[in-house]
BALOBA-1460 file (C-alpha; in Angstrom, 3 decimals):
// residues 162
<rec num="1" residu="m" x="90.730" y="135.352" z="69.711"/>
<rec num="2" residu="k" x="93.151" y="138.093" z="68.685"/>
<rec num="3" residu="k" x="90.516" y="139.720" z="66.505"/>
<rec num="4" residu="a" x="87.940" y="139.578" z="69.308"/>
<rec num="5" residu="i" x="90.382" y="141.220" z="71.730"/>
<rec num="6" residu="q" x="91.177" y="143.918" z="69.163"/>
<rec num="7" residu="q" x="87.474" y="144.622" z="68.714"/>
<rec num="8" residu="g" x="86.955" y="144.791" z="72.466"/>
<rec num="9" residu="n" x="84.839" y="141.644" z="72.667"/>
<rec num="10" residu="d" x="86.386" y="140.232" z="75.815"/>
<rec num="11" residu="d" x="83.560" y="137.734" z="76.387"/>
<rec num="12" residu="i" x="83.998" y="136.274" z="72.905"/>
<rec num="13" residu="a" x="87.772" y="136.221" z="73.377"/>
<rec num="14" residu="k" x="87.266" y="134.384" z="76.650"/>
<rec num="15" residu="l" x="85.107" y="131.791" z="74.875"/>
<rec num="16" residu="y" x="87.798" y="131.352" z="72.222"/>
<rec num="17" residu="a" x="90.425" y="130.935" z="74.936"/>
<rec num="18" residu="q" x="88.297" y="128.373" z="76.749"/>
<rec num="19" residu="n" x="87.815" y="126.441" z="73.510"/>
<rec num="20" residu="a" x="91.552" y="126.520" z="72.822"/>
<rec num="21" residu="i" x="92.328" y="125.242" z="76.314"/>
<rec num="22" residu="r" x="89.631" y="122.572" z="75.962"/>
<rec num="23" residu="k" x="91.084" y="121.415" z="72.638"/>
<rec num="24" residu="q" x="94.556" y="121.263" z="74.184"/>
<rec num="25" residu="s" x="93.098" y="119.190" z="76.992"/>
<rec num="26" residu="e" x="91.443" y="116.860" z="74.491"/>
<rec num="27" residu="r" x="94.756" y="116.453" z="72.692"/>
<rec num="28" residu="l" x="96.504" y="115.587" z="75.947"/>
<rec num="29" residu="n" x="93.740" y="113.165" z="76.906"/>
<rec num="30" residu="l" x="94.048" y="111.426" z="73.548"/>
<rec num="31" residu="l" x="97.789" y="111.203" z="74.034"/>
<rec num="32" residu="k" x="97.221" y="109.674" z="77.474"/>
<rec num="33" residu="l" x="94.745" y="107.228" z="75.954"/>
<rec num="34" residu="a" x="97.303" y="106.237" z="73.333"/>
<rec num="35" residu="s" x="99.819" y="105.705" z="76.113"/>
<rec num="36" residu="r" x="97.378" y="103.504" z="78.009"/>
<rec num="37" residu="i" x="96.623" y="101.493" z="74.885"/>
<rec num="38" residu="d" x="100.348" y="101.036" z="74.365"/>
<rec num="39" residu="a" x="100.630" y="99.877" z="77.979"/>
<rec num="40" residu="v" x="97.893" y="97.290" z="77.432"/>
<rec num="41" residu="a" x="99.557" y="96.159" z="74.210"/>
<rec num="42" residu="s" x="102.801" y="95.911" z="76.128"/>
<rec num="43" residu="r" x="101.148" y="93.748" z="78.785"/>
<rec num="44" residu="v" x="99.804" y="91.430" z="76.120"/>
<rec num="45" residu="q" x="103.201" y="91.326" z="74.440"/>
<rec num="46" residu="t" x="104.835" y="90.593" z="77.802"/>
<rec num="47" residu="a" x="102.470" y="87.681" z="78.360"/>
<rec num="48" residu="v" x="103.220" y="86.297" z="74.904"/>
<rec num="49" residu="t" x="106.946" y="86.787" z="75.463"/>
<rec num="50" residu="m" x="106.771" y="85.081" z="78.851"/>
<rec num="51" residu="r" x="105.056" y="82.094" z="77.244"/>
<rec num="52" residu="q" x="107.755" y="81.956" z="74.576"/>
<rec num="53" residu="v" x="110.544" y="82.353" z="77.132"/>
<rec num="54" residu="t" x="109.078" y="79.567" z="79.245"/>
<rec num="55" residu="g" x="109.019" y="77.264" z="76.223"/>
<rec num="56" residu="n" x="112.511" y="78.335" z="75.238"/>
<rec num="57" residu="m" x="113.789" y="77.782" z="78.755"/>
<rec num="58" residu="a" x="112.438" y="74.233" z="78.658"/>
<rec num="59" residu="s" x="114.255" y="73.619" z="75.391"/>
<rec num="60" residu="v" x="117.401" y="75.232" z="76.816"/>
<rec num="61" residu="v" x="117.261" y="72.916" z="79.828"/>
<rec num="62" residu="k" x="116.917" y="69.927" z="77.515"/>
<rec num="63" residu="g" x="119.811" y="71.248" z="75.459"/>
<rec num="64" residu="m" x="121.842" y="71.719" z="78.613"/>
<rec num="65" residu="d" x="121.092" y="68.137" z="79.661"/>
<rec num="66" residu="k" x="122.330" y="66.873" z="76.302"/>
<rec num="67" residu="a" x="125.386" y="69.110" z="76.467"/>
<rec num="68" residu="m" x="126.155" y="67.990" z="80.015"/>
<rec num="69" residu="e" x="125.941" y="64.348" z="78.953"/>
<rec num="70" residu="s" x="128.650" y="64.842" z="76.396"/>
<rec num="71" residu="m" x="130.339" y="67.633" z="78.420"/>
<rec num="72" residu="n" x="130.934" y="69.525" z="75.207"/>
<rec num="73" residu="t" x="131.890" y="72.964" z="76.543"/>
<rec num="74" residu="e" x="131.201" y="74.603" z="73.208"/>
<rec num="75" residu="k" x="127.600" y="73.379" z="73.262"/>
<rec num="76" residu="i" x="127.199" y="74.451" z="76.884"/>
<rec num="77" residu="s" x="128.513" y="77.912" z="76.027"/>
<rec num="78" residu="m" x="126.136" y="78.268" z="73.048"/>
<rec num="79" residu="v" x="123.126" y="77.225" z="75.135"/>
<rec num="80" residu="m" x="124.051" y="79.635" z="77.934"/>
<rec num="81" residu="d" x="124.528" y="82.480" z="75.435"/>
<rec num="82" residu="k" x="121.067" y="81.788" z="74.029"/>
<rec num="83" residu="f" x="119.608" y="81.780" z="77.523"/>
<rec num="84" residu="e" x="121.280" y="85.099" z="78.389"/>
<rec num="85" residu="s" x="120.021" y="86.652" z="75.145"/>
<rec num="86" residu="q" x="116.455" y="85.627" z="75.895"/>
<rec num="87" residu="f" x="116.755" y="86.901" z="79.446"/>
<rec num="88" residu="e" x="117.981" y="90.295" z="78.180"/>
<rec num="89" residu="d" x="115.027" y="90.484" z="75.774"/>
<rec num="90" residu="l" x="112.663" y="89.753" z="78.635"/>
<rec num="91" residu="d" x="114.348" y="92.420" z="80.764"/>
<rec num="92" residu="a" x="114.005" y="94.983" z="77.966"/>
<rec num="93" residu="t" x="110.307" y="94.162" z="77.599"/>
<rec num="94" residu="a" x="109.734" y="94.526" z="81.334"/>
<rec num="95" residu="s" x="111.583" y="97.874" z="81.349"/>
<rec num="96" residu="y" x="109.416" y="99.169" z="78.504"/>
<rec num="97" residu="y" x="106.269" y="98.120" z="80.341"/>
<rec num="98" residu="e" x="107.346" y="99.903" z="83.519"/>
<rec num="99" residu="g" x="108.189" y="103.055" z="81.579"/>
<rec num="100" residu="a" x="104.925" y="103.038" z="79.640"/>
<rec num="101" residu="t" x="102.729" y="102.686" z="82.701"/>
<rec num="102" residu="s" x="104.539" y="105.220" z="84.879"/>
<rec num="103" residu="n" x="103.670" y="108.235" z="82.716"/>
<rec num="104" residu="a" x="99.903" y="108.534" z="83.290"/>
<rec num="105" residu="n" x="99.025" y="112.009" z="84.592"/>
<rec num="106" residu="a" x="95.681" y="113.698" z="85.116"/>
<rec num="107" residu="v" x="95.232" y="117.017" z="83.342"/>
<rec num="108" residu="d" x="92.584" y="119.655" z="84.040"/>
<rec num="109" residu="t" x="92.169" y="123.155" z="82.664"/>
<rec num="110" residu="p" x="91.916" y="125.745" z="85.414"/>
<rec num="111" residu="q" x="90.717" y="129.274" z="84.799"/>
<rec num="112" residu="e" x="94.284" y="130.546" z="85.210"/>
<rec num="113" residu="e" x="95.301" y="128.847" z="81.950"/>
<rec num="114" residu="v" x="92.430" y="130.495" z="80.075"/>
<rec num="115" residu="d" x="93.435" y="133.884" z="81.473"/>
<rec num="116" residu="l" x="97.102" y="133.262" z="80.644"/>
<rec num="117" residu="l" x="96.278" y="132.337" z="77.042"/>
<rec num="118" residu="m" x="94.125" y="135.426" z="76.612"/>
<rec num="119" residu="q" x="96.888" y="137.616" z="78.057"/>
<rec num="120" residu="q" x="99.499" y="136.054" z="75.766"/>
<rec num="121" residu="v" x="97.397" y="136.701" z="72.667"/>
<rec num="122" residu="a" x="96.727" y="140.262" z="73.791"/>
<rec num="123" residu="d" x="100.445" y="140.810" z="74.447"/>
<rec num="124" residu="e" x="101.345" y="139.464" z="71.007"/>
<rec num="125" residu="a" x="98.835" y="141.810" z="69.431"/>
<rec num="126" residu="g" x="100.065" y="144.715" z="71.543"/>
<rec num="127" residu="l" x="96.663" y="145.162" z="73.185"/>
<rec num="128" residu="e" x="95.472" y="145.476" z="76.762"/>
<rec num="129" residu="l" x="92.656" y="143.385" z="78.126"/>
<rec num="130" residu="r" x="89.840" y="145.519" z="79.471"/>
<rec num="131" residu="q" x="88.696" y="142.763" z="81.781"/>
<rec num="132" residu="n" x="90.277" y="142.018" z="85.171"/>
<rec num="133" residu="l" x="91.877" y="138.625" z="84.826"/>
<rec num="134" residu="n" x="93.082" y="136.518" z="87.723"/>
<rec num="135" residu="m" x="96.578" y="137.585" z="88.673"/>
<rec num="136" residu="n" x="97.442" y="134.076" z="89.850"/>
<rec num="137" residu="t" x="98.501" y="132.888" z="86.415"/>
<rec num="138" residu="p" x="100.844" y="129.924" z="86.113"/>
<rec num="139" residu="q" x="104.420" y="130.684" z="85.191"/>
<rec num="140" residu="q" x="105.735" y="130.155" z="81.686"/>
<rec num="141" residu="s" x="108.152" y="127.494" z="82.929"/>
<rec num="142" residu="k" x="105.192" y="125.312" z="83.948"/>
<rec num="143" residu="v" x="103.795" y="125.495" z="80.423"/>
<rec num="144" residu="e" x="107.224" y="124.781" z="78.935"/>
<rec num="145" residu="a" x="107.736" y="121.809" z="81.265"/>
<rec num="146" residu="q" x="104.375" y="120.386" z="80.211"/>
<rec num="147" residu="e" x="105.323" y="120.805" z="76.541"/>
<rec num="148" residu="q" x="108.653" y="119.055" z="77.156"/>
<rec num="149" residu="v" x="106.907" y="116.099" z="78.814"/>
<rec num="150" residu="e" x="104.472" y="115.967" z="75.918"/>
<rec num="151" residu="d" x="107.308" y="116.071" z="73.361"/>
<rec num="152" residu="s" x="109.199" y="113.300" z="75.129"/>
<rec num="153" residu="l" x="106.052" y="111.152" z="75.229"/>
<rec num="154" residu="n" x="105.482" y="111.743" z="71.520"/>
<rec num="155" residu="e" x="109.091" y="110.804" z="70.740"/>
<rec num="156" residu="r" x="108.803" y="107.699" z="72.883"/>
<rec num="157" residu="l" x="105.574" y="106.724" z="71.153"/>
<rec num="158" residu="r" x="107.158" y="107.179" z="67.710"/>
<rec num="159" residu="a" x="110.163" y="105.097" z="68.772"/>
<rec num="160" residu="l" x="107.936" y="102.323" z="70.060"/>
<rec num="161" residu="r" x="105.861" y="102.226" z="66.897"/>
<rec num="162" residu="s" x="108.896" y="101.946" z="64.628"/>
């Protein structure tokens, strides 16, 4: 794109900018898809965990019945600790699910982004665009905020996979 701007081929530079924005959009869409797949996997995992917790709760109740018969406080304490541990695991799973599903955002590539990218490349090269671009370009902070959200999602995804 830089070379096209230097050579005065604004139409070609615009095509390059559109392709760059489109590729960025594809990358974001793939990231969103990965997030959705993780959400589905989380739902499945939650269902499996709920089944396990239900079975474990039944065994805990049986254990509590046995402990209550003998009134062994040590046994009662151990069973209650196990129950609390399982409940905390279930709570953590539910929290992950809520977090994973709350981050779905729609992304589109308006003309302003294409113009902004072309202007940035021209500025870096120390050139002026000969074409009148829209003056309603988004602010840099909007781009930085989007990158921060993307970085946090990537970090979250890496943490979940490990």
